[in-house]
C-alpha positions in Angstrom: -0.1 -0.1 0.0 1.4 3.6 -1.0 -0.3 6.9 -0.9 0.3 9.1 -3.9 -0.5 12.4 -1.6 0.5 11.2 1.6 0.2 14.8 3.3 -3.3 14.5 3.3 -3.0 11.8 5.7 -2.8 14.3 8.5 -6.5 15.1 7.5 -7.3 11.9 9.6 -7.2 14.1 12.7 -10.6 15.4 11.2 -12.3 12.1 12.5 -12.0 13.5 16.0 -14.7 16.2 14.8 -17.8 13.9 14.8 -16.6 12.5 18.2 -16.4 16.1 19.6 -19.6 17.1 18.2 -21.3 14.1 19.8 -19.8 14.6 23.3 -20.3 18.4 23.2 -23.8 18.5 22.0 -25.0 15.3 24.1 -28.3 16.5 25.7 -28.7 15.7 29.3 -32.2 13.9 30.7 -34.8 16.5 31.9 -37.3 15.7 34.9 -40.8 16.2 33.5 -43.7 15.9 36.3 -46.3 13.7 35.4 -49.2 12.2 37.2 -48.1 8.5 37.0 -45.0 6.8 35.5 -46.1 3.2 36.1 -47.2 2.6 32.4 -44.0 4.2 30.8 -41.4 2.7 32.9 -41.2 -0.4 30.1 -41.3 1.9 27.3 -38.6 4.2 28.3 -36.2 1.5 29.1 -36.5 -0.1 25.4 -36.4 3.4 23.8 -33.4 4.4 25.8 -31.4 1.1 24.6 -32.4 1.9 20.9 -31.6 5.5 21.2 -28.0 4.7 22.7 -27.4 2.1 20.1 -28.4 4.5 17.3 -26.2 7.3 18.4 -23.2 5.4 18.6 -23.8 4.0 15.1 -24.3 7.5 13.8 -21.0 8.3 15.3 -19.2 5.4 13.9 -20.7 6.0 10.4 -20.0 9.7 10.3 -16.2 8.8 11.6 -15.7 6.3 9.1 -17.1 8.3 6.2 -14.7 11.4 7.1 -11.8 9.0 7.1 -12.5 7.4 3.9 -12.9 10.7 2.3 -9.5 11.8 3.7 -8.0 8.6 2.4 -9.6 9.2 -1.1 -7.6 12.5 -0.9 -4.3 10.8 -0.1 -4.9 8.4 -3.1 -4.0 5.2 -1.8 -2.8 2.4 -4.3 -1.9 -1.3 -4.0 0.2 -3.8 -5.8 0.6 -7.3 -4.7 4.3 -7.3 -4.9 5.1 -4.2 -2.5 4.8 -4.4 1.1 2.3 -2.2 3.1 3.2 1.1 3.6 6.2 1.1 1.4 6.9 4.1 -0.9 7.9 3.3 -4.4 11.5 3.5 -5.5 13.1 5.7 -7.6 13.4 4.8 -11.1 15.9 5.3 -13.9 13.9 6.0 -16.9 14.8 6.2 -20.6 11.9 7.7 -22.9 12.4 7.1 -26.7 10.7 9.4 -28.9 10.3 8.3 -32.7 11.5 11.5 -34.8 11.0 9.5 -38.2 9.6 10.8 -41.3 6.6 8.7 -40.9 5.5 10.7 -37.8 4.5 13.4 -40.3 1.8 11.2 -41.6 -1.4 13.6 -41.0 -5.1 12.4 -40.1 -7.5 14.9 -39.7 -6.0 18.0 -37.9 -3.0 16.4 -36.2 0.3 14.7 -37.2 1.3 11.5 -35.5 3.9 13.6 -34.0 1.7 15.9 -32.4 -0.1 12.9 -30.8 3.6 11.6 -29.5 4.3 15.0 -28.3 1.2 15.4 -26.4 1.5 11.8 -24.7 5.3 12.6 -24.0 4.1 15.7 -21.9 1.4 13.4 -20.0 4.4 10.8 -19.4 6.6 13.5 -18.1 3.7 14.5 -15.8 3.0 11.2 -14.4 6.6 10.6 -13.4 8.2 11.2 -10.0 10.6 14.3 -9.3 13.0 11.8 -7.7 13.2 9.6 -11.1 16.4 10.0 -13.2 14.7 10.6 -16.7 16.3 11.3 -20.3 14.5 11.7 -23.6 16.3 10.1 -26.5 15.4 11.1 -30.0 15.1 8.4 -32.1 16.4 9.0 -35.8 18.9 7.3 -38.4 21.8 8.7 -36.2 22.2 8.9 -32.5 21.1 12.5 -31.3 21.6 14.9 -28.2 20.0 13.1 -25.3 17.7 15.7 -23.4 18.1 15.2 -19.3 17.0 17.7 -16.6 14.0 18.1 -13.8 10.7 17.2 -15.3 9.7 20.8 -15.6 12.9 21.5 -17.8 12.2 18.2 -20.0 8.8 19.3 -20.7 10.0 22.6 -22.1 13.0 20.9 -23.8 10.6 18.5 -25.9 8.7 21.5 -27.4 12.0 21.8 -29.2 12.0 18.1 -31.0 10.8 18.0 -34.5 10.4 15.1 -37.1 13.2 14.6 -39.5 13.4 13.3 -43.0 15.4 10.0 -41.7 13.8 6.7 -40.5 14.0 5.7 -36.8 16.8 3.6 -35.9 15.6 2.2 -32.6 18.3 -0.3 -31.9 20.8 2.4 -31.8 18.6 4.7 -29.3 17.9 1.2 -27.4 22.0 1.2 -26.8 21.9 4.9 -25.7 19.2 4.0 -23.2 21.1 1.1 -21.7 24.2 3.5 -21.3 21.7 5.7 -19.3 20.1 2.7 -17.3 23.6 1.4 -16.5 24.5 4.7 -14.8 21.9 3.7 -12.0 22.7 0.2 -11.3 20.7 0.3 -7.8 17.6 2.2 -9.2 15.0 0.2 -11.0 14.9 0.5 -14.8 12.2 1.6 -17.2 12.1 2.2 -20.9 9.2 4.1 -22.6 9.2 4.0 -26.4 6.8 6.4 -28.2 6.4 5.3 -31.8 3.6 4.2 -34.0 4.9 0.7 -34.8 4.9 1.4 -38.3 6.9 -1.0 -40.8 8.6 2.1 -42.3 10.5 2.6 -39.1 12.6 -0.4 -38.2 13.4 -3.9 -38.9 13.9 -6.6 -36.3 14.7 -5.2 -32.8 16.9 -7.0 -30.1 15.8 -6.7 -26.6 17.8 -9.5 -25.2 20.6 -7.0 -23.7 21.2 -8.0 -20.0 20.1 -4.7 -18.8 17.0 -4.6 -21.0 16.0 -8.0 -19.6 15.9 -6.6 -16.0 14.0 -3.4 -17.1 10.4 -2.8 -17.7 9.7 -1.8 -21.3 6.3 0.1 -22.3 5.3 0.7 -25.8 3.1 3.9 -26.1 1.4 3.8 -29.6 0.2 6.5 -31.8 -2.1 5.2 -34.4 -4.5 6.1 -37.1 -7.9 4.7 -37.7 -7.5 4.1 -41.6 -4.1 4.2 -42.7 -3.7 5.4 -46.7 -0.4 6.1 -48.3 1.1 6.0 -51.8 4.9 6.1 -51.9 7.3 6.2 -54.7 9.6 3.3 -53.7 12.4 3.2 -56.2 13.5 4.3 -59.7 15.7 2.3 -61.9 17.5 4.1 -64.8 20.3 2.3 -66.9 22.2 5.5 -67.7 25.2 3.3 -69.4 23.2 3.5 -72.6 21.9 7.1 -72.3 23.0 9.8 -74.7 22.2 13.5 -75.9 18.6 13.3 -77.6 18.3 9.6 -77.4 15.2 8.4 -75.5 15.6 6.8 -72.3 13.4 5.2 -70.0 13.0 5.4 -66.3 11.3 2.5 -64.4 9.2 3.9 -61.5 7.8 1.7 -58.7 4.8 2.8 -56.6 3.6 1.2 -53.5 0.2 1.9 -52.2 -0.9 1.1 -48.7 -4.8 1.4 -48.3 -8.2 -0.4 -48.3 -9.2 0.6 -51.7 -7.4 1.0 -55.0 -6.6 4.1 -57.0 -7.3 4.8 -60.7 -5.5 6.8 -63.1 -3.1 8.0 -60.5 -0.9 11.0 -61.8 3.0 10.8 -61.7 5.1 13.6 -62.9 8.7 13.7 -64.2 11.1 16.7 -63.6 14.6 17.3 -65.0 16.2 20.3 -63.7 12.9 21.6 -61.9 11.2 21.3 -65.3 8.2 19.0 -65.9 9.0 16.8 -69.0 6.4 14.2 -68.5 3.6 12.9 -67.0 1.9 9.3 -66.9 -1.1 7.7 -65.1 -1.2 4.4 -63.5 -3.8 2.2 -61.8 -2.7 1.1 -58.4 -4.0 -1.8 -56.4 -4.0 -1.7 -52.6 -0.8 -3.3 -50.9 0.9 -4.3 -54.1 3.6 -2.5 -55.7 3.1 -1.2 -59.3 5.8 -0.4 -62.0 5.6 2.7 -64.4 7.8 3.5 -67.5 8.5 7.3 -68.1 10.6 8.2 -71.4 12.6 11.2 -71.6 15.1 12.6 -73.6 18.3 14.3 -72.2 19.1 17.7 -73.9 22.9 18.1 -72.9 25.7 16.2 -71.5 27.3 16.5 -68.0 25.3 16.1 -64.7 21.8 15.9 -65.2 19.3 15.8 -62.0 15.4 15.1 -61.7 12.7 13.7 -59.5 9.5 11.8 -59.9 6.3 13.3 -57.9 3.2 11.7 -57.1 -0.2 13.4 -56.0 0.2 14.6 -52.2 -1.6 12.7 -49.8 -1.5 12.3 -46.0 2.1 11.8 -45.9 3.8 14.1 -48.8 7.2 13.6 -48.0 7.6 10.1 -49.6 5.7 11.1 -52.7 8.8 12.4 -54.6 12.0 10.7 -55.6 15.4 12.3 -56.9 17.8 11.0 -59.3 20.8 12.0 -60.7 23.3 10.9 -63.6 26.1 12.1 -65.9 26.2 12.0 -69.7 29.9 12.2 -70.7 30.4 14.9 -73.7 32.9 12.5 -75.5 34.5 9.4 -74.7 37.6 8.6 -76.9 38.4 5.0 -77.2 41.4 3.3 -78.7 41.6 -0.2 -79.9 45.3 -1.8 -80.3 45.3 -4.0 -83.5 45.6 -7.7 -82.9 45.1 -11.3 -84.8 41.8 -11.7 -86.3 40.8 -14.5 -84.1 41.2 -12.1 -80.7 39.9 -9.1 -82.1 37.2 -9.8 -84.6 33.9 -9.8 -82.2 35.3 -7.1 -80.2 35.9 -4.7 -83.2 32.7 -5.6 -84.7 30.7 -4.6 -81.2 32.7 -1.6 -80.5 31.7 -0.2 -84.4 28.3 -1.0 -83.7 28.3 0.8 -80.4 29.9 3.9 -82.2 27.5 4.1 -84.6 24.8 4.0 -82.1 26.3 6.5 -79.0 27.2 9.7 -80.5 29.2 10.4 -77.3 31.7 7.5 -78.2 34.5 8.2 -80.5 36.5 4.9 -81.8 40.1 4.6 -83.3 41.7 1.5 -84.3 45.7 1.6 -84.3 48.8 -0.8 -84.5 50.8 -1.4 -81.7 53.6 0.4 -83.5 51.7 3.8 -83.7 51.2 3.8 -79.6 52.8 6.7 -78.5 52.4 9.2 -75.4 51.0 11.9 -77.8 48.4 9.9 -79.0 47.1 8.4 -75.7 46.8 12.1 -74.4 43.6 12.2 -76.2 42.3 8.8 -75.1 40.0 8.1 -72.4 39.7 4.0 -72.7 42.6 1.9 -74.2 41.5 -1.8 -75.2 43.8 -4.8 -75.5 42.8 -8.0 -76.6 46.1 -9.6 -76.9 48.6 -9.4 -74.4 51.4 -10.2 -77.0 51.3 -6.7 -78.1 53.1 -5.6 -74.9 56.2 -7.5 -75.6 58.5 -4.2 -75.5 59.7 -2.1 -72.7 58.3 1.1 -74.8 54.7 0.0 -74.9 54.8 -1.2 -71.3 56.0 2.2 -70.1 53.7 4.1 -72.3 51.0 1.8 -70.8 52.0 2.6 -67.2 52.1 6.2 -67.7 48.6 6.1 -69.4 47.0 4.5 -66.4 48.7 6.7 -63.8 47.6 9.7 -65.4 43.8 8.6 -65.2 43.2 6.6 -68.2 41.4 3.6 -68.3 42.6 0.1 -69.8 40.3 -2.8 -70.6 42.4 -6.0 -71.2 40.8 -9.2 -72.7 43.9 -11.8 -72.2 45.1 -14.0 -75.4 44.1 -17.5 -75.7 47.4 -19.4 -75.2 47.7 -21.8 -72.7 50.5 -20.2 -70.4 51.0 -16.2 -69.9 54.6 -15.3 -70.4 56.6 -14.2 -67.4 56.6 -10.4 -68.7 52.9 -10.6 -69.2 52.2 -11.5 -65.9 54.7 -8.8 -64.3 52.8 -6.5 -66.5 49.5 -7.2 -65.3 50.7 -7.3 -61.5 52.0 -3.7 -62.0 48.4 -2.7 -63.2 46.1 -4.6 -60.8 46.7 -6.7 -57.5 46.1 -10.2 -59.1 47.7 -13.2 -59.9 46.5 -15.8 -62.5 46.0 -19.6 -61.3 45.4 -22.5 -63.5 42.9 -22.8 -66.5 40.0 -24.0 -65.4 38.0 -26.6 -67.9 39.6 -27.2 -71.3 38.9 -24.9 -74.5 36.6 -26.2 -77.1 36.0 -29.5 -75.3 32.9 -31.2 -74.2 29.9 -29.4 -72.5 30.7 -25.8 -71.3 30.5 -26.3 -67.5 30.5 -22.5 -66.5 28.7 -19.5 -67.0 28.3 -16.0 -65.7 25.8 -15.9 -62.7 24.6 -12.5 -61.9 22.7 -13.9 -58.4 26.3 -14.3 -57.0 26.7 -10.5 -56.9 27.5 -8.1 -59.7 28.5 -4.4 -60.1 25.8 -2.1 -61.0 26.9 -1.7 -64.5 25.5 -5.4 -65.5 22.2 -4.6 -63.8 19.4 -5.8 -66.2 21.8 -7.1 -68.8 20.6 -10.8 -68.2 17.1 -10.8 -67.8 16.3 -14.2 -69.1 18.7 -15.8 -66.7 18.7 -18.6 -65.9 16.7 -19.9 -68.8 19.7 -18.5 -71.0 23.3 -18.3 -70.1 26.4 -17.0 -71.1 28.3 -20.2 -71.4 32.3 -20.8 -70.6 34.2 -23.9 -71.8 37.3 -22.6 -69.8 38.8 -19.4 -67.9 42.0 -18.6 -66.2 41.3 -18.5 -62.7 42.1 -15.0 -60.9 43.4 -15.2 -57.4 42.1 -12.0 -55.6 44.4 -10.2 -54.0 44.1 -7.2 -51.7 42.9 -4.0 -53.9 41.2 -5.9 -56.4 37.6 -5.4 -57.0 35.5 -8.3 -58.6 32.8 -7.1 -61.1 30.9 -10.4 -61.8 31.3 -14.0 -61.1 31.1 -17.4 -62.7 28.6 -19.7 -61.3 31.5 -21.6 -59.1 32.0 -18.2 -57.2 35.5 -17.6 -59.1 36.2 -13.8 -60.7 35.1 -13.6 -64.1 36.0 -9.8 -64.5 37.9 -7.8 -62.0 39.1 -4.2 -61.7 42.0 -2.6 -60.0 43.6 0.9 -59.6 47.2 2.3 -60.3 47.8 5.9 -59.7 44.5 8.0 -60.8 43.7 5.5 -63.4 42.0 2.0 -63.3 42.4 -1.4 -65.2 39.6 -4.0 -65.9 40.5 -7.6 -66.8 38.8 -10.6 -67.9 39.5 -14.1 -66.9 39.0 -15.3 -70.8 39.7 -14.1 -74.1 37.2 -13.3 -76.8 37.6 -16.7 -78.3 34.6 -19.2 -79.2 36.8 -22.3 -78.2 36.4 -20.4 -74.7 33.1 -18.7 -74.5 30.1 -18.0 -76.6 29.6 -14.6 -74.9 30.7 -12.6 -78.1 27.5 -14.1 -79.7 25.2 -13.2 -77.1 22.9 -10.3 -77.1 24.4 -9.0 -73.9 28.1 -8.9 -75.3 27.9 -5.4 -76.9 26.1 -3.7 -74.3 28.5 -5.0 -71.7 31.4 -3.5 -73.8 29.5 -0.4 -73.8 28.9 -0.2 -70.2 32.4 -1.0 -69.4 33.6 2.0 -71.6 31.0 4.0 -69.6 32.3 2.7 -66.2 35.6 4.2 -67.3 34.1 7.7 -68.2 31.9 7.8 -65.0 32.9 5.7 -62.3 29.8 4.5 -60.4 29.6 3.4 -57.1 27.0 0.9 -55.3 26.7 3.9 -52.9 25.7 6.7 -55.3 22.4 7.0 -54.1 22.1 7.5 -50.4 19.1 7.7 -47.7 18.5 10.4 -45.4 20.7 10.1 -42.3 23.6 8.5 -44.1 27.1 9.9 -43.8 29.1 8.5 -47.0 32.9 8.8 -47.7 34.1 10.4 -51.0 37.8 8.5 -51.9 40.3 10.4 -53.6 40.7 9.8 -57.1 41.8 12.4 -59.3 41.6 15.2 -57.0 44.3 17.4 -55.2 44.1 16.4 -51.8 45.8 20.0 -50.8 42.1 21.6 -51.3 39.1 21.1 -48.9 35.6 19.6 -50.6 32.5 22.2 -50.7 29.6 20.1 -50.1 26.0 22.0 -50.7 22.9 20.6 -49.6 19.6 20.9 -51.5 18.9 24.2 -49.5 22.1 25.7 -50.2 23.9 25.3 -47.3 27.8 25.2 -47.8 30.0 22.7 -45.9 33.5 22.4 -45.7 35.0 19.0 -45.5 38.9 18.4 -45.5 40.8 15.2 -46.5 41.3 12.3 -44.0 43.5 9.1 -44.5 42.0 5.6 -43.9 42.7 2.1 -44.7 41.0 2.4 -48.0 43.1 5.7 -49.0 42.3 9.1 -49.0 38.9 10.4 -48.3 36.6 13.3 -47.8 34.1 12.4 -44.9 30.9 14.1 -45.7 28.5 15.3 -43.4 25.2 13.6 -42.2 23.0 13.6 -45.1 19.8 15.3 -43.3 17.6 16.5 -46.3 16.1 14.6 -49.2 17.2 16.1 -52.9 20.2 16.7 -54.8 23.7 17.3 -53.0 26.7 18.6 -54.8 30.4 18.4 -54.3 32.5 21.1 -55.5 36.3 22.0 -55.6 37.3 25.4 -56.2 34.1 26.3 -57.4 34.0 23.4 -60.0 31.2 20.6 -59.6 32.9 17.4 -59.6 30.1 15.2 -58.4 26.4 15.2 -57.5 24.4 12.3 -55.8 20.7 12.1 -54.9 19.4 11.5 -51.3 16.0 10.1 -50.9 13.7 9.1 -47.8 14.2 5.6 -46.8 10.7 4.3 -47.4 11.5 0.5 -47.2 8.5 -1.3 -45.3 9.3 -4.1 -42.7 7.0 -6.8 -41.5 5.5 -6.2 -37.9 8.1 -6.4 -35.4 7.3 -9.5 -33.2 10.2 -8.6 -30.9 8.1 -5.8 -29.3 4.7 -6.5 -30.2 4.6 -10.3 -29.1 7.0 -9.9 -26.4 5.7 -10.7 -22.9 8.2 -8.5 -21.4 6.8 -5.4 -23.1 3.9 -3.9 -21.9 1.8 -1.7 -24.6 -0.1 1.3 -23.4 -3.1 1.6 -25.9 -4.9 4.9 -27.2 -8.4 3.6 -25.5 -7.6 4.3 -22.0 -6.4 7.2 -20.3 -2.4 7.3 -20.6 -2.0 8.7 -17.1 -4.0 6.3 -15.6 -1.9 3.3 -17.5 1.3 4.8 -16.3 0.4 5.2 -12.8 -1.0 1.9 -12.4 2.0 0.4 -13.8 4.2 2.2 -11.3 2.3 2.3 -8.3 -0.5 -0.4 -8.9 -4.4 -0.1 -8.5 -5.5 3.4 -7.2 -8.1 3.0 -4.6 -9.5 6.5 -4.2 -12.6 5.9 -6.3 -13.5 2.8 -3.7 -12.9 5.2 -0.8 -15.4 7.6 -2.5 -17.6 4.9 -2.9 -17.7 3.6 0.5 -17.6 7.0 2.1 -20.9 7.6 0.1 -22.5 4.4 1.3 -21.7 5.0 4.7 -23.3 8.5 4.6 -26.4 6.9 3.2 -26.5 4.5 5.8 -25.9 7.2 8.4 -28.9 9.3 7.0 -31.3 6.1 7.0 -30.2 5.3 10.7 -30.5 9.0 12.1 -34.2 9.7 10.7 -36.9 10.6 13.1 -38.8 7.5 14.5 -42.4 7.1 12.9 -45.1 8.4 15.4 -47.5 5.8 14.9 -45.3 3.2 16.3 -44.5 4.9 19.4 -48.4 5.6 20.0 -49.1 1.8 19.5 -46.3 1.1 22.1 -48.2 3.5 24.7 -51.3 1.5 24.4 -50.0 -1.5 24.8 
């Protein structure tokens, strides 16, 4: 038994008031002259006993009524696991507040965040002043923890605002554990204010030893009917894009709701100008795909976004993208025997006819010179026998050092000569092993397998896999070394094509020659597109992390930039941030700031644009989280009942003040009935008898 307002217990002295009134106002018996008292003696004795009993009963009822009214003001509570009279212990409390973009969902007049903020204030007002309380904002990255007295925390929570990030609740729980561990002798409680939305978090681990010993409460904010349409992803193959050539943007749209939408409009903007509009019929809880064509009007960096009609959560109705079309890519192919160059030359001539940004020249190894390579972006070798002289190897080393791209398809000889292997090791950190399989023998055992991981330049190049495969009779095993990057693999996991760096440039090499005795790839429809994309990869180096989510903090590695000057990072709203170069295990890099806004971010060096990239809302949806919802250690505080009552009942147990009021009322009613005036007829009948 505990009392939430124990000061009122001093009011129990008021129970002496009925007793005092009873004693002070007690009437003394008066002598009344009467002719004969013989007939009244028996009546007087019975009536005196009844009056005496009624007076003491009324006194007891009044005293108890006053006592129960005072107890009601003292607010008694009861918990089965607490000793009678013991006051509740102080508690270390961590309150996690969801600041994810999803809390901007607006239903009627208020957003989910407005509801969470109101509940946060109620929660703070329900806690004890002796508790050690912190508020932990939950976003993609850990944020500053709010602490102080309850009054100060209520003022500080007014500064909380929803972000454009998703909620990394796992990281916030680690912050909560750190706070709770500071007070090992106190009881521990964690309150999580969120919507339990699938947008916010994947599986959460609450099996930390501290959390196992803590009480966890989930304070939900929900809507009656949730309806939302999200542009979930964009896919655009910029490897094939060129000026004035039609390109298709693949848009995936997710609709969550109770009913479908017909003729839903989707708009495409390039450089903030609307260039196209399409409509699509959306089914509930199904992701739909839409193709939007457009024509790039210039070379260089191009940015845009796709936007759908605003709804209750407009922040995820827009998705940004960016890509680069090179002005001109100069490709030089070194002549080699017909057996190794035939299919490659044919593919390059077809690419040059189709792609106006590509310029092709074919030369002999004798014409190779530094002056010629000054105007070359990509150099292609299809026979390593062309590098037999030191002059040629020196020119190629210098070409790659200065930022050129070298694409190598090795010759079909059984063994590479010593000087050829040395040449390759100087360009790329790899070592060739034994030949796997036998050229032009039996059935091909190997094939390119895009399911084992691949560079984005191979995206959608094998749409009919595994029904149609690029087959290989044999290949040279590439033994991976530190610094090598695999672009695509064979079905057994071996590297098929690899990439490495030297100076400012890069080299890409295959594990096979372009010979039909080794592979049928030159006859496959994906071959020409793959060669074109490999060339574009040299002109525009694309990383797996070119598109980011809000809350990410990427690294930009130094390749062809001077390390002396800082980079200028421009946010979508125009804020400028300078970052200096740092050194890590992967080389020199610039650590960019946390990307806290969706839109197009730009990197500049000495007022020259060197790169731009898109940052989008992380609108990925996850299944319902059983680690919280279905966990017996988690208590869910719902919207239907009063939050203050739920919180106090969890802390103090069942409040008994209403029971005290009911008992006091019943006692007063009984007191009124017992103190009523006796009926006159009843007395008269007794006199007659």
